[in-house]
Backbone as a printed PyTorch tensor [residue, N CA C, xyz], in Angstrom:
tensor([[[102.5990, 117.5440,  91.0990],
         [103.0960, 118.1330,  92.3290],
         [104.5060, 118.6740,  92.1310]],

        [[104.7930, 119.7750,  92.8090],
         [106.0760, 120.4470,  92.6370],
         [106.6180, 120.9300,  93.9730]],

        [[107.8940, 120.6610,  94.2080],
         [108.6060, 121.2340,  95.3420],
         [109.4670, 122.3620,  94.8040]],

        [[109.2980, 123.5450,  95.3630],
         [110.0500, 124.6990,  94.8830],
         [110.7230, 125.4070,  96.0530]],

        [[112.0030, 125.6540,  95.8920],
         [112.7860, 126.3700,  96.8900],
         [113.2250, 127.6960,  96.2880]],

        [[112.9580, 128.7830,  97.0010],
         [113.2520, 130.1180,  96.4820],
         [114.1390, 130.8940,  97.4480]],

        [[115.3300, 131.2340,  96.9850],
         [116.2400, 132.1400,  97.7000],
         [116.4450, 131.7360,  99.1660]],

        [[116.7160, 130.4680,  99.3750],
         [116.8480, 129.9490, 100.7310],
         [118.1940, 130.3450, 101.3390]],

        [[118.1520, 130.7210, 102.6040],
         [119.3720, 131.0350, 103.3460],
         [119.2990, 130.3580, 104.7070]],

        [[120.3960, 129.7080, 105.0940],
         [120.4780, 129.0850, 106.4130],
         [121.8070, 129.4590, 107.0580]],

        [[121.7280, 129.8890, 108.3050],
         [122.8970, 130.2900, 109.0770],
         [122.9290, 129.4830, 110.3630]],

        [[124.0820, 128.9240, 110.6920],
         [124.2560, 128.2070, 111.9530],
         [125.3120, 128.9340, 112.7770]],

        [[124.8970, 129.4830, 113.8870],
         [125.8260, 130.2750, 114.6810],
         [126.2020, 131.5320, 113.9160]],

        [[127.4900, 131.7220, 113.6880],
         [127.9450, 132.8680, 112.9050],
         [128.4070, 132.4430, 111.5130]],

        [[128.0050, 131.2320, 111.1030],
         [128.4560, 130.6900, 109.8220],
         [127.2940, 130.5390, 108.8560]],

        [[127.4410, 131.1250, 107.6820],
         [126.4260, 130.9920, 106.6450],
         [126.6620, 129.6950, 105.8710]],

        [[125.6910, 128.7980, 105.9180],
         [125.8270, 127.5310, 105.2060],
         [125.5560, 127.6980, 103.7210]],

        [[124.4720, 128.3810, 103.4030],
         [124.1600, 128.6810, 102.0030],
         [123.1970, 129.8560, 101.9580]],

        [[123.1570, 130.5210, 100.8130],
         [122.2770, 131.6690, 100.6370],
         [121.8280, 131.7500,  99.1890]],

        [[120.6790, 132.3720,  98.9620],
         [120.1110, 132.5090,  97.6120],
         [120.0250, 131.1670,  96.8960]],

        [[119.6570, 130.1370,  97.6310],
         [119.5630, 128.7930,  97.0590],
         [118.1650, 128.5730,  96.5020]],

        [[118.0910, 128.2630,  95.2220],
         [116.7960, 128.0640,  94.5600],
         [116.8560, 126.8300,  93.6680]],

        [[115.7930, 126.0290,  93.7030],
         [115.6730, 124.8970,  92.7870],
         [114.2280, 124.4250,  92.7810]],

        [[113.9400, 123.5420,  91.8320],
         [112.5850, 123.0020,  91.6900],
         [112.6680, 121.5170,  91.3790]],

        [[111.7610, 120.7520,  91.9740],
         [111.7160, 119.3190,  91.7340],
         [110.2760, 118.9210,  91.4590]],

        [[110.1040, 118.0720,  90.4520],
         [108.7620, 117.6580,  90.0560],
         [108.6530, 116.1340,  90.0690]],

        [[107.4620, 115.6500,  89.7850],
         [107.2260, 114.2090,  89.7380],
         [108.1650, 113.5450,  88.7450]],

        [[108.5460, 112.3070,  89.0350],
         [109.4490, 111.5100,  88.1980],
         [110.8690, 112.0590,  88.1740]],

        [[111.2530, 112.7760,  89.2430],
         [112.6020, 113.3250,  89.2970],
         [113.3270, 112.9050,  90.5710]],

        [[114.6150, 112.6330,  90.4060],
         [115.5150, 112.2930,  91.5030],
         [116.6200, 113.3290,  91.5430]],

        [[116.8780, 113.8820,  92.7170],
         [117.9430, 114.8570,  92.8780],
         [118.9280, 114.3750,  93.9230]],

        [[120.2030, 114.4160,  93.5680],
         [121.2560, 114.0650,  94.5120],
         [121.8540, 115.3470,  95.0690]],

        [[121.8910, 115.4390,  96.3770],
         [122.4480, 116.5950,  97.0660],
         [123.8990, 116.2950,  97.4230]],

        [[124.7970, 117.1340,  96.9340],
         [126.2270, 116.9140,  97.1170],
         [126.8440, 118.0550,  97.9240]],

        [[128.0100, 117.7960,  98.4760],
         [128.7190, 118.8320,  99.2170],
         [129.6340, 118.2310, 100.2590]],

        [[130.6570, 118.9700, 100.6310],
         [131.5890, 118.5190, 101.6480],
         [130.8980, 118.4600, 103.0170]],

        [[131.4850, 117.7350, 103.9290],
         [130.9670, 117.7060, 105.3000],
         [130.9310, 119.1290, 105.8520]],

        [[129.7950, 119.4780, 106.4380],
         [129.6620, 120.8200, 106.9810],
         [129.1260, 121.8470, 106.0090]],

        [[128.8180, 121.4050, 104.7790],
         [128.3260, 122.3490, 103.7750],
         [126.8420, 122.6660, 103.9420]],

        [[126.1520, 121.8930, 104.7930],
         [124.7490, 122.1950, 105.0590],
         [123.7570, 121.2160, 104.4690]],

        [[124.2120, 120.0390, 104.0490],
         [123.3100, 119.0830, 103.4020],
         [122.1800, 118.6550, 104.3400]],

        [[122.5400, 118.2080, 105.5340],
         [121.5090, 117.7590, 106.4730],
         [120.6110, 118.9140, 106.9020]],

        [[121.1830, 120.0940, 107.0750],
         [120.3730, 121.2680, 107.4230],
         [119.3520, 121.5590, 106.3390]],

        [[119.7640, 121.4580, 105.0830],
         [118.8370, 121.6870, 103.9840],
         [117.7310, 120.6360, 103.9780]],

        [[118.0920, 119.3740, 104.1460],
         [117.0870, 118.3140, 104.1390],
         [116.0940, 118.5020, 105.2860]],

        [[116.5940, 118.8680, 106.4540],
         [115.7060, 119.0880, 107.5930],
         [114.8230, 120.3220, 107.3740]],

        [[115.3390, 121.2990, 106.6610],
         [114.5340, 122.4800, 106.3280],
         [113.3960, 122.0970, 105.3890]],

        [[113.6930, 121.2390, 104.4240],
         [112.6690, 120.7910, 103.4890],
         [111.5670, 120.0170, 104.1970]],

        [[111.9160, 119.4090, 105.3230],
         [110.9410, 118.6270, 106.0910],
         [110.2420, 119.4550, 107.1680]],

        [[110.5810, 120.7320, 107.2550],
         [109.9630, 121.5830, 108.2590],
         [110.5350, 121.3810, 109.6460]],

        [[111.6850, 120.7140, 109.7640],
         [112.3070, 120.4530, 111.0620],
         [113.3120, 121.5270, 111.4420]],

        [[113.6540, 122.3730, 110.4950],
         [114.5730, 123.4800, 110.7360],
         [114.0390, 124.6780, 109.9780]],

        [[113.9050, 125.8070, 110.6650],
         [113.3640, 127.0100, 110.0440],
         [114.4790, 127.8060, 109.3910]],

        [[114.3920, 127.9590, 108.0780],
         [115.3980, 128.7100, 107.3520],
         [115.3850, 130.1840, 107.7680]],

        [[116.5190, 130.8490, 107.5540],
         [116.6180, 132.2620, 107.9390],
         [115.9700, 133.1800, 106.9040]],

        [[116.0500, 132.8060, 105.6490],
         [115.4200, 133.5800, 104.5760],
         [114.9250, 132.6160, 103.5090]],

        [[113.9870, 133.0820, 102.6900],
         [113.5240, 132.3080, 101.5540],
         [112.2640, 131.5090, 101.8400]],

        [[111.7990, 130.7940, 100.8060],
         [110.5520, 130.0430, 100.8960],
         [110.7270, 128.6270, 100.3810]],

        [[109.9950, 127.7050, 100.9960],
         [109.8880, 126.3250, 100.5250],
         [108.4170, 126.0960, 100.2170]],

        [[108.1150, 125.8210,  98.9600],
         [106.7330, 125.7200,  98.5140],
         [106.4110, 124.3130,  98.0290]],

        [[105.2200, 123.8500,  98.3750],
         [104.7030, 122.5850,  97.8450],
         [103.4460, 122.9180,  97.0580]],

        [[103.5120, 122.6980,  95.7680],
         [102.4170, 123.0850,  94.8710],
         [102.0460, 124.5580,  95.0350]],

        [[103.0760, 125.3870,  95.1890],
         [102.8810, 126.8260,  95.2170],
         [102.5230, 127.4150,  96.5610]],

        [[102.3760, 126.5710,  97.5940],
         [101.9800, 127.0490,  98.9210],
         [103.1160, 126.7790,  99.9060]],

        [[103.5180, 127.7660, 100.7230],
         [104.5770, 127.5390, 101.7130],
         [104.2530, 126.3440, 102.6000]],

        [[105.2570, 125.5180, 102.8750],
         [104.9970, 124.2810, 103.6120],
         [104.5140, 124.5610, 105.0330]],

        [[104.9190, 125.6930, 105.6350],
         [104.4980, 125.9630, 107.0110],
         [103.0290, 126.3800, 107.0980]],

        [[102.3990, 126.5790, 105.9330],
         [100.9780, 126.9240, 105.9160],
         [100.1010, 125.7350, 105.5420]],

        [[100.7160, 124.5730, 105.3580],
         [ 99.9600, 123.4170, 104.8760],
         [ 99.6370, 122.3860, 105.9540]],

        [[100.2960, 122.4830, 107.0990],
         [100.0400, 121.5470, 108.1920],
         [100.1630, 120.0950, 107.7230]],

        [[ 99.0980, 119.3080, 107.9030],
         [ 99.1520, 117.8800, 107.6170],
         [ 99.2030, 117.5630, 106.1270]],

        [[ 98.7410, 118.4640, 105.2820],
         [ 98.7230, 118.1910, 103.8420],
         [100.1190, 117.8670, 103.3180]],

        [[101.0970, 118.6690, 103.7140],
         [102.4610, 118.4390, 103.2570],
         [103.0720, 117.2250, 103.9450]],

        [[102.8190, 117.0660, 105.2170],
         [103.4020, 115.9360, 105.9560],
         [102.9480, 114.5960, 105.3920]],

        [[101.7150, 114.5490, 104.9100],
         [101.2220, 113.2970, 104.3200],
         [101.9570, 112.9570, 103.0330]],

        [[102.4930, 113.9680, 102.3640],
         [103.1890, 113.7410, 101.1020],
         [104.6940, 113.5650, 101.2800]],

        [[105.1640, 113.5800, 102.5380],
         [106.5920, 113.5860, 102.8270],
         [107.0110, 112.3790, 103.6390]],

        [[108.1160, 111.7600, 103.2420],
         [108.7530, 110.7250, 104.0440],
         [110.2140, 111.1150, 104.2110]],

        [[110.6360, 111.2620, 105.4680],
         [112.0190, 111.6440, 105.7590],
         [112.7260, 110.4980, 106.4660]],

        [[113.8760, 110.1120, 105.9400],
         [114.7120, 109.1050, 106.5690],
         [116.0820, 109.7200, 106.8060]],

        [[116.4110, 109.9550, 108.0790],
         [117.6620, 110.6100, 108.4180],
         [118.7510, 109.6320, 108.7980]],

        [[119.8050, 110.1670, 109.4200],
         [120.9250, 109.3230, 109.8490],
         [120.4680, 108.2810, 110.8570]],

        [[119.5730, 108.6830, 111.7530],
         [119.0480, 107.7480, 112.7400],
         [117.8970, 106.9540, 112.1380]],

        [[117.7310, 105.7360, 112.5740],
         [116.7150, 104.8620, 111.9900],
         [115.2930, 105.2200, 112.4110]],

        [[115.1660, 105.8860, 113.5430],
         [113.8260, 106.2700, 113.9890],
         [112.9750, 105.0910, 114.4230]],

        [[113.6070, 104.1000, 115.0400],
         [112.8680, 102.9370, 115.5220],
         [113.0720, 102.8060, 117.0290]],

        [[112.1180, 102.1530, 117.6840],
         [112.1680, 101.9780, 119.1350],
         [112.6560, 100.5750, 119.4660]],

        [[113.7210, 100.5220, 120.2680],
         [114.3870,  99.2480, 120.5470],
         [113.5090,  98.2680, 121.3060]],

        [[112.5650,  98.7780, 122.1080],
         [111.7530,  97.8760, 122.9170],
         [110.5160,  97.3640, 122.1940]],

        [[110.3300,  97.7770, 120.9530],
         [109.2030,  97.3060, 120.1550],
         [109.6700,  96.2850, 119.1280]],

        [[108.7520,  95.4550, 118.6870],
         [109.0990,  94.4850, 117.6460],
         [109.2010,  95.1800, 116.2950]],

        [[109.7050,  94.4440, 115.3430],
         [109.8570,  94.9730, 113.9860],
         [108.5200,  95.4480, 113.4340]],

        [[107.4930,  94.6150, 113.5200],
         [106.2100,  94.9820, 112.9230],
         [105.5240,  96.0980, 113.7200]],

        [[105.7490,  96.1390, 115.0240],
         [105.1940,  97.2370, 115.8230],
         [105.8070,  98.5690, 115.4200]],

        [[107.0970,  98.5690, 115.1400],
         [107.7470,  99.7950, 114.6780],
         [107.1660, 100.2700, 113.3580]],

        [[106.9230,  99.3270, 112.4590],
         [106.3420,  99.7050, 111.1680],
         [104.9490, 100.2860, 111.3460]],

        [[104.1500,  99.6720, 112.2050],
         [102.7880, 100.1590, 112.4480],
         [102.8080, 101.5920, 113.0050]],

        [[103.6940, 101.8290, 113.9570],
         [103.7600, 103.1540, 114.5840],
         [104.1920, 104.2050, 113.5630]],

        [[105.2230, 103.9070, 112.7790],
         [105.6770, 104.8650, 111.7740],
         [104.6030, 105.1480, 110.7400]],

        [[103.8730, 104.1090, 110.3600],
         [102.7840, 104.3010, 109.4060],
         [101.6850, 105.1590, 110.0210]],

        [[101.3730, 104.8970, 111.2870],
         [100.3400, 105.6600, 111.9700],
         [100.6900, 107.1290, 112.0850]],

        [[101.9560, 107.4390, 112.3310],
         [102.3920, 108.8320, 112.4170],
         [102.2190, 109.5470, 111.0880]],

        [[102.2380, 108.7840, 110.0020],
         [102.0410, 109.3550, 108.6700],
         [100.5700, 109.3380, 108.2560]],

        [[ 99.6920, 108.9040, 109.1810],
         [ 98.2680, 108.8690, 108.8850],
         [ 97.8410, 107.6830, 108.0560]],

        [[ 98.6550, 106.6310, 108.0480],
         [ 98.3630, 105.4510, 107.2480],
         [ 98.0940, 104.2510, 108.1480]],

        [[ 97.2220, 103.3580, 107.6740],
         [ 96.8900, 102.1500, 108.4360],
         [ 97.0320, 100.9410, 107.5030]],

        [[ 98.2590, 100.4940, 107.2770],
         [ 98.4660,  99.3600, 106.3760],
         [ 97.9640,  98.0570, 106.9790]],

        [[ 97.5300,  97.1610, 106.1340],
         [ 97.0670,  95.8530, 106.6020],
         [ 98.2670,  94.9930, 106.9930]],

        [[ 97.9800,  93.9030, 107.6890],
         [ 99.0420,  92.9720, 108.0750],
         [ 99.7330,  92.4220, 106.8320]],

        [[ 98.9630,  92.1250, 105.7920],
         [ 99.5510,  91.6020, 104.5530],
         [100.5260,  92.5880, 103.9400]],

        [[100.1730,  93.8700, 103.9490],
         [101.0600,  94.8970, 103.3960],
         [102.3500,  94.9740, 104.2040]],

        [[102.2200,  94.9280, 105.5140],
         [103.3950,  94.9820, 106.3740],
         [104.2880,  93.7620, 106.1760]],

        [[103.6970,  92.5870, 106.0970],
         [104.4680,  91.3600, 105.9140],
         [105.1430,  91.3240, 104.5540]],

        [[104.4490,  91.7920, 103.5360],
         [105.0490,  91.8570, 102.1950],
         [106.2620,  92.7880, 102.1890]],

        [[106.1460,  93.9090, 102.8980],
         [107.2590,  94.8570, 102.9640],
         [108.4640,  94.2310, 103.6520]],

        [[108.2180,  93.5290, 104.7450],
         [109.3150,  92.8860, 105.4690],
         [109.9460,  91.7770, 104.6390]],

        [[109.1300,  91.0500, 103.9180],
         [109.6450,  89.9910, 103.0450],
         [110.5370,  90.5860, 101.9650]],

        [[110.0630,  91.6510, 101.3320],
         [110.8160,  92.2930, 100.2550],
         [112.1380,  92.8600, 100.7520]],

        [[112.1200,  93.4610, 101.9430],
         [113.3140,  94.1340, 102.4570],
         [114.3050,  93.1680, 103.0900]],

        [[113.9320,  91.8810, 103.1480],
         [114.8560,  90.8780, 103.6680],
         [114.7210,  90.5910, 105.1450]],

        [[113.5200,  90.8080, 105.6950],
         [113.2920,  90.5520, 107.1160],
         [112.1670,  89.5440, 107.3290]],

        [[112.0470,  88.6110, 106.4190],
         [111.0410,  87.5620, 106.5430],
         [111.2650,  86.7950, 107.8470]],

        [[110.1970,  86.5820, 108.6050],
         [110.1990,  85.8450, 109.8680],
         [110.8160,  86.6240, 111.0310]],

        [[111.1180,  87.9240, 110.8120],
         [111.6600,  88.7540, 111.8810],
         [110.6020,  89.6830, 112.4710]],

        [[109.3550,  89.5490, 112.0440],
         [108.3390,  90.5270, 112.4240],
         [108.1400,  90.6510, 113.9390]],

        [[108.3230,  89.5650, 114.6820],
         [108.0780,  89.5980, 116.1150],
         [109.3500,  89.7530, 116.9500]],

        [[110.4750,  89.9960, 116.2760],
         [111.7300,  90.2070, 116.9990],
         [111.7800,  91.6290, 117.5620]],

        [[112.1750,  91.8090, 118.8100],
         [112.4500,  93.1690, 119.3040],
         [113.6080,  93.7450, 118.4950]],

        [[113.5050,  94.9710, 118.0830],
         [114.5650,  95.5350, 117.2290],
         [115.8900,  95.6510, 117.9790]],

        [[115.8590,  95.6060, 119.2990],
         [117.1010,  95.6460, 120.0780],
         [117.9730,  94.4280, 119.8070]],

        [[117.3700,  93.3570, 119.3020],
         [118.1120,  92.1190, 119.0400],
         [118.6610,  92.0420, 117.6170]],

        [[118.3960,  93.0660, 116.8200],
         [118.8220,  93.0520, 115.4250],
         [120.2040,  93.6660, 115.2460]],

        [[120.8610,  93.2840, 114.1600],
         [122.1320,  93.9030, 113.8020],
         [121.8760,  95.3100, 113.2630]],

        [[122.9440,  96.0870, 113.0930],
         [122.7810,  97.4420, 112.5700],
         [122.1870,  97.4160, 111.1600]],

        [[122.6290,  96.4550, 110.3560],
         [122.0880,  96.3450, 109.0080],
         [120.6120,  95.9980, 109.0040]],

        [[120.2070,  95.1170, 109.9090],
         [118.7970,  94.7390, 110.0020],
         [117.9480,  95.9080, 110.5140]],

        [[118.4840,  96.6700, 111.4590],
         [117.7600,  97.8430, 111.9450],
         [117.5440,  98.8520, 110.8140]],

        [[118.5710,  98.9890, 109.9740],
         [118.4330,  99.9000, 108.8400],
         [117.3570,  99.3920, 107.8790]],

        [[117.2780,  98.0880, 107.7140],
         [116.2470,  97.5150, 106.8450],
         [114.8470,  97.7740, 107.4010]],

        [[114.7090,  97.7420, 108.7310],
         [113.4110,  98.0620, 109.3380],
         [113.0080,  99.4860, 108.9610]],

        [[113.9570, 100.4050, 109.0710],
         [113.6700, 101.7980, 108.7220],
         [113.3120, 101.9220, 107.2370]],

        [[114.0460, 101.2110, 106.3930],
         [113.8160, 101.3020, 104.9480],
         [112.5080, 100.6410, 104.5240]],

        [[112.0130,  99.7090, 105.3290],
         [110.7310,  99.0760, 105.0030],
         [109.6080, 100.1000, 104.9490]],

        [[109.7950, 101.2280, 105.6260],
         [108.8040, 102.3120, 105.5640],
         [108.5660, 102.7650, 104.1300]],

        [[109.6010, 102.7060, 103.3090],
         [109.4710, 103.1450, 101.9180],
         [108.4720, 102.2800, 101.1570]],

        [[108.3880, 101.0310, 101.5390],
         [107.5350, 100.0930, 100.8160],
         [106.0650, 100.2040, 101.1960]],

        [[105.7820, 100.8240, 102.3340],
         [104.3820, 100.9410, 102.7500],
         [103.8820, 102.3810, 102.6970]],

        [[104.8050, 103.3140, 102.4540],
         [104.4250, 104.7260, 102.4510],
         [103.7180, 105.1190, 101.1550]],

        [[102.7530, 106.0280, 101.2830],
         [102.0630, 106.5880, 100.1230],
         [102.5590, 107.9940,  99.8140]],

        [[103.6040, 108.4440, 100.5160],
         [104.1420, 109.7840, 100.3160],
         [104.7430, 109.9310,  98.9220]],

        [[104.5880, 111.0980,  98.3460],
         [105.1320, 111.3820,  97.0200],
         [106.5980, 111.8020,  97.0810]],

        [[106.9590, 112.5450,  98.1430],
         [108.3150, 113.0830,  98.2610],
         [109.0980, 112.3230,  99.3140]],

        [[110.2080, 111.7060,  98.8870],
         [111.0980, 111.0220,  99.8070],
         [112.3580, 111.8610,  99.9880]],

        [[112.7100, 112.1480, 101.2360],
         [113.9420, 112.8660, 101.5570],
         [114.8180, 111.9050, 102.3400]],

        [[115.9220, 111.4770, 101.7250],
         [116.7320, 110.3930, 102.2620],
         [118.1550, 110.8580, 102.5200]],

        [[118.5540, 110.8460, 103.7900],
         [119.8900, 111.2870, 104.1870],
         [120.7630, 110.0590, 104.4220]],

        [[121.6880, 109.8050, 103.4950],
         [122.5850, 108.6450, 103.5550],
         [121.8140, 107.3310, 103.7260]],

        [[120.9010, 107.0060, 102.8160],
         [120.0710, 105.8090, 102.9890],
         [120.8210, 104.4880, 102.8360]],

        [[122.0200, 104.5020, 102.2270],
         [122.7320, 103.2510, 101.9780],
         [123.6620, 102.8430, 103.1200]],

        [[123.7200, 103.6480, 104.1730],
         [124.5990, 103.3530, 105.3070],
         [124.2020, 102.0380, 105.9770]],

        [[125.2060, 101.2400, 106.3180],
         [125.0470,  99.9790, 107.0750],
         [124.3570,  98.8770, 106.2780]],

        [[124.2860,  99.0230, 104.9600],
         [123.6560,  97.9990, 104.1280],
         [124.7040,  97.1690, 103.3950]],

        [[124.4200,  95.8820, 103.2310],
         [125.3130,  95.0540, 102.4330],
         [125.0240,  95.2620, 100.9550]],

        [[125.7900,  94.6070, 100.1060],
         [125.6900,  94.8280,  98.6620],
         [124.2910,  94.5080,  98.1410]],

        [[123.7230,  93.4000,  98.5960],
         [122.3890,  93.0070,  98.1270],
         [121.3460,  94.0380,  98.5260]],

        [[121.4420,  94.5460,  99.7550],
         [120.4740,  95.5340, 100.2350],
         [120.6220,  96.8600,  99.5020]],

        [[121.8590,  97.2360,  99.1740],
         [122.0950,  98.4660,  98.3970],
         [121.4320,  98.3640,  97.0290]],

        [[121.5710,  97.2090,  96.3920],
         [120.9450,  97.0060,  95.0790],
         [119.4240,  97.0420,  95.1830]],

        [[118.8940,  96.4200,  96.2250],
         [117.4470,  96.4190,  96.4200],
         [116.9260,  97.8320,  96.6570]],

        [[117.6110,  98.5990,  97.4860],
         [117.1740,  99.9650,  97.7740],
         [117.2050, 100.8270,  96.5170]],

        [[118.2090, 100.6410,  95.6880],
         [118.2530, 101.3910,  94.4310],
         [117.0170, 101.0930,  93.5770]],

        [[116.6260,  99.8280,  93.5420],
         [115.4360,  99.4420,  92.7710],
         [114.1810, 100.0740,  93.3520]],

        [[114.0610, 100.0840,  94.6700],
         [112.9010, 100.6730,  95.3330],
         [112.8030, 102.1650,  95.0120]],

        [[113.9290, 102.8570,  95.0910],
         [113.9440, 104.2970,  94.8070],
         [113.6100, 104.5560,  93.3420]],

        [[114.2140, 103.7890,  92.4430],
         [113.9650, 103.9730,  91.0150],
         [112.4970, 103.7260,  90.6730]],

        [[111.8980, 102.7010,  91.2770],
         [110.4860, 102.4100,  91.0260],
         [109.5910, 103.5450,  91.5180]],

        [[109.9550, 104.1190,  92.6670],
         [109.1680, 105.2400,  93.1980],
         [109.1970, 106.4220,  92.2310]],

        [[110.3600, 106.7220,  91.7120],
         [110.4920, 107.8330,  90.7570],
         [109.7300, 107.5270,  89.4700]],

        [[109.8640, 106.3070,  88.9730],
         [109.1810, 105.9190,  87.7270],
         [107.6620, 105.9870,  87.8730]],

        [[107.1740, 105.8110,  89.0950],
         [105.7280, 105.8190,  89.3420],
         [105.2020, 107.1860,  89.7690]],

        [[105.9560, 108.2200,  89.4470],
         [105.4870, 109.5770,  89.7120],
         [105.9800, 110.1920,  90.9990]],

        [[106.8790, 109.4960,  91.7010],
         [107.4080, 110.0230,  92.9530],
         [108.5490, 110.9900,  92.7440]],

        [[109.0090, 111.5720,  93.8410],
         [110.1130, 112.5170,  93.8470],
         [111.0600, 112.1140,  94.9700]],

        [[112.3700, 112.1920,  94.7070],
         [113.3520, 111.7890,  95.7100],
         [114.4910, 112.7970,  95.7680]],

        [[114.8560, 113.1780,  96.9910],
         [116.0710, 113.9550,  97.2290],
         [116.9240, 113.1250,  98.1770]],

        [[118.1830, 112.8860,  97.8050],
         [119.0200, 112.0510,  98.6590],
         [120.4520, 112.5520,  98.7130]],

        [[121.1260, 112.1620,  99.7800],
         [122.5640, 112.3510,  99.9020],
         [123.1950, 110.9770, 100.0720]],

        [[124.3900, 110.8080,  99.5620],
         [125.1190, 109.5670,  99.7730],
         [126.5870, 109.7880,  99.4710]],

        [[127.4350, 109.1420, 100.2550],
         [128.8720, 109.1630,  99.9930],
         [129.2900, 107.9140,  99.2090]],

        [[128.3310, 107.0440,  98.9370],
         [128.6340, 105.8120,  98.2130],
         [128.3390, 105.9810,  96.7250]],

        [[129.2400, 105.5060,  95.9160],
         [129.0280, 105.5140,  94.4760],
         [128.1440, 104.3290,  94.1080]],

        [[126.9550, 104.6120,  93.6040],
         [126.0360, 103.5620,  93.1910],
         [125.4980, 103.9070,  91.8080]],

        [[125.1070, 102.8910,  91.0240],
         [124.6050, 103.1540,  89.6720],
         [123.4420, 104.1350,  89.6400]],

        [[122.6050, 104.1130,  90.6570],
         [121.4380, 104.9900,  90.6910],
         [121.8290, 106.4550,  90.5640]],

        [[122.9190, 106.8470,  91.1900],
         [123.3200, 108.2570,  91.2070],
         [124.2930, 108.6180,  90.0850]],

        [[124.5690, 107.6820,  89.1990],
         [125.4620, 107.9770,  88.0840],
         [124.6950, 108.0890,  86.7710]],

        [[123.3740, 107.9550,  86.8380],
         [122.5500, 108.0790,  85.6440],
         [122.1320, 109.5120,  85.3980]],

        [[121.0530, 109.6750,  84.6500],
         [120.5550, 111.0130,  84.3260],
         [119.6560, 111.4840,  85.4650]],

        [[120.2430, 112.2510,  86.3590],
         [119.5230, 112.7590,  87.5220],
         [119.8600, 114.2320,  87.7100]],

        [[119.1150, 114.8850,  88.5720],
         [119.4480, 116.2580,  88.9370],
         [120.4830, 116.2350,  90.0540]],

        [[121.3470, 117.2360,  90.0450],
         [122.3560, 117.3430,  91.0840],
         [122.3650, 118.7550,  91.6480]],

        [[122.4610, 118.8320,  92.9520],
         [122.5860, 120.1160,  93.6290],
         [123.8180, 120.0460,  94.5170]],

        [[124.8070, 120.8890,  94.2350],
         [126.0400, 120.9140,  95.0090],
         [126.0580, 122.1320,  95.9130]],

        [[126.1170, 121.8990,  97.2150],
         [126.2100, 123.0110,  98.1520],
         [127.6300, 123.5370,  98.2600]],

        [[128.5990, 122.7650,  97.7770],
         [129.9870, 123.2160,  97.8280],
         [130.2420, 124.3430,  96.8490]],

        [[129.6530, 124.2070,  95.6510],
         [129.8440, 125.2690,  94.6600],
         [128.5570, 125.9470,  94.2650]],

        [[127.4320, 125.5890,  94.9970],
         [126.1290, 126.2150,  94.8100],
         [125.5930, 126.0260,  93.3990]],

        [[126.0030, 124.9590,  92.7060],
         [125.4880, 124.7230,  91.3540],
         [124.2990, 123.7760,  91.4020]],

        [[123.4530, 123.8570,  90.3710],
         [122.2460, 123.0290,  90.3430],
         [121.9410, 122.5940,  88.9170]],

        [[121.2530, 121.4480,  88.8660],
         [120.6500, 120.9910,  87.6230],
         [121.6680, 120.5690,  86.5870]],

        [[122.6920, 119.8710,  87.0350],
         [123.6430, 119.2660,  86.1010],
         [123.1540, 117.8690,  85.7740]],

        [[122.4730, 117.7160,  84.6640],
         [121.9890, 116.3970,  84.2750],
         [123.1280, 115.6120,  83.6520]],

        [[123.2630, 114.3700,  84.0900],
         [124.3060, 113.5150,  83.5370],
         [123.6830, 112.4430,  82.6690]],

        [[124.3140, 112.1410,  81.5740],
         [123.8290, 111.1060,  80.6710],
         [124.6220, 109.8390,  80.9020]]])
């Protein structure tokens, strides 16, 4: 599977965020999206998810524009943005079930419980998420990664509100996904070992791409 971006242009108001932006991402690859605040990182990520329509250019999944694929592309995509995307009046496990259902997945109770155990929410399954701390709410959102079958993960600041142990765990989860044939695009302002290895980099500040670091 391949994600390909060709000559992408996005304009907000009278300001051009980026233009002629092209890159390609394949299985077993991680790309870090860099740039100053306001450079268009979130706009680009939302465009890749079909949540924002670019002004020019194409976004292709296996050679087909994503807007022509309907559910096929959505099944292969998991997007985690700044907001956790959880409902405060639902329990932890109910939130996981709903998010899985929106992705067309029906995980078993064992799968859901294993995910919560791994992410550090053992015995919290029946807690209303309104009673959780910000870090715990973020863990609920991140538990989606453990039950998702999507190939492409688009993660906008995934390490926010996490303690040191959770940051290390999330790095392992992301690395395992990539090693198992997945693809990840992420932004982060935190320096973590995961993003200092040999990965792809796309900088919207200087429009450079594909700087592999050893």
